[in-house]
Residue, then its C-alpha position, 0 to 999 in steps of 0.5 A: x500500500x502506498x503512503x499518502x501525502x497529507x493535505x497540508x503538505x500537498x497544499x504547501x507544496x502547491x502554494x510555492x507556485x505564485x499562480x497557485x498561491x494567487x488563485x488560492x488567495x482569490x478563492x479565499x476572498x470569495x468567502x463572506x468571512x474575511x478571516x478565511x483570507x488571513x488563514x490562506x495568507x498564512x498558508x502561502x507564507x508557510x509555503x514560502x519559508x514561514x512567518x519568521x522568514x516573511x517577517x525578515x523579508x518585510x522588516x515586520x515584527x514576527x510576533x505581530x505577523x503571527x497575530x496579524x495572520x491569525x483568525x482575529x488578525x487585522x492587518x493594516x493595508x501597508x503591512x498587507x502590501x509588504x507581505x504580498x510583495x515579499x511573497x511575489x504577489x500583488x492586489x488587483x482591483x476590478x469592478x464589482x458589476 
């Protein structure tokens, strides 16, 4: 019997690809609960070396980033842009109609 790969390991591996990460984050934004986006962003950060690595790349406090990317987090727009830039991602705005 072959061993199966855990969902989390498989997800982290896929999220190393910037296009997969962008699609994952966009899908998370479709949920009415914006906390889903924060969890997704933390998954993407994990795929790119973890929150500690992200903190170093953004010059943001590691503990603060852990809180920001928690279910109760509330990132500032500047911190969000810093994190996305460090992950090789960007935000695009489109008309809601």
